[in-house]
C-alpha positions in Angstrom: 2.9 29.9 -8.5 5.9 29.1 -6.3 6.3 25.4 -5.6 7.3 25.9 -1.9 4.1 27.8 -1.3 2.1 24.9 -2.7 3.9 22.5 -0.4 3.3 24.6 2.6 -0.3 25.1 1.7 -0.8 21.4 1.2 0.8 20.7 4.6 -1.4 23.2 6.3 -4.5 21.7 4.7 -3.4 18.2 5.9 -3.0 19.5 9.4 -6.4 21.2 9.4 -8.0 18.0 8.1 -6.0 15.8 10.5 -4.6 13.6 7.7 -1.5 11.5 8.3 1.7 13.2 7.2 3.1 10.3 5.3 0.4 10.2 2.6 1.9 12.8 0.3 5.4 11.3 0.7 4.5 8.3 -1.5 4.2 5.9 1.5 1.9 3.0 0.6 -1.6 3.1 2.1 -2.9 -0.3 3.2 -6.3 -1.5 4.4 -7.2 -4.9 5.8 -11.0 -5.5 5.7 -11.8 -8.2 8.1 -9.9 -11.4 7.2 -11.1 -11.5 3.6 -9.8 -8.5 1.7 -6.6 -6.5 1.5 -6.3 -3.1 -0.4 -3.0 -1.3 -1.1 -2.5 2.1 -2.8 0.8 3.3 -4.1 2.3 -0.2 -4.5 5.4 -0.8 -6.6 4.4 -4.1 -8.2 3.8 -7.7 -7.3 7.1 -9.4 -6.5 5.7 -13.0 -6.1 2.3 -14.5 -6.2 0.7 -17.8 -5.1 -2.6 -18.7 -3.5 -0.9 -18.8 -0.1 1.6 -15.8 -0.3 1.7 -12.6 -2.2 4.7 -10.2 -1.9 4.2 -6.6 -3.0 6.8 -3.9 -3.4 6.1 -0.9 -1.3 9.0 1.5 -1.9 11.2 1.1 1.1 9.4 -2.1 2.3 8.0 -5.3 1.1 4.5 -6.3 2.1 3.8 -10.0 2.4 0.2 -11.2 2.6 -0.2 -14.7 3.9 -3.3 -16.8 3.8 -5.2 -19.4 1.7 -7.2 -19.0 -1.5 -5.6 -15.6 -2.2 -6.6 -14.0 -5.4 -5.5 -10.8 -7.1 -8.9 -9.4 -8.0 -7.9 -5.9 -9.2 -4.7 -4.1 -10.0 -3.9 -0.8 -11.6 -0.6 1.1 -11.7 -1.2 2.5 -8.2 -3.8 0.2 -6.5 -4.3 -3.5 -5.9 -6.9 -5.6 -4.1 -6.5 -9.2 -2.8 -9.3 -11.5 -1.6 -9.1 -14.8 0.2 -8.6 -16.0 3.8 -5.9 -13.6 5.1 -4.0 -14.9 8.1 -1.2 -12.3 8.3 0.3 -9.2 6.8 4.0 -8.8 7.3 6.1 -5.6 6.6 9.8 -6.2 5.8 12.6 -3.8 4.8 13.3 -3.6 1.1 10.6 -3.0 -1.5 11.8 -4.5 -4.7 10.8 -2.0 -7.5 11.5 1.6 -6.6 
């Protein structure tokens, strides 16, 4: 099977399903659930960690989660989940691990 055909077929399927175009490009997917939980898929590692600030590599950006009582409750090679009282999520250029 030709790789270009698969790419075009995947793009056409995403358009029909109305999915964001940045998902297959390896761009991190983030969800903030209320002020108590943060989820990130396709991260590039935790760069720094404390109960007040967690910095996460996200390819071309660094994600900083700021709050109190922050805990890393789950982490795999691709996904992570934080809980605590989340006050802010900042996106900054530069993502640490690539």
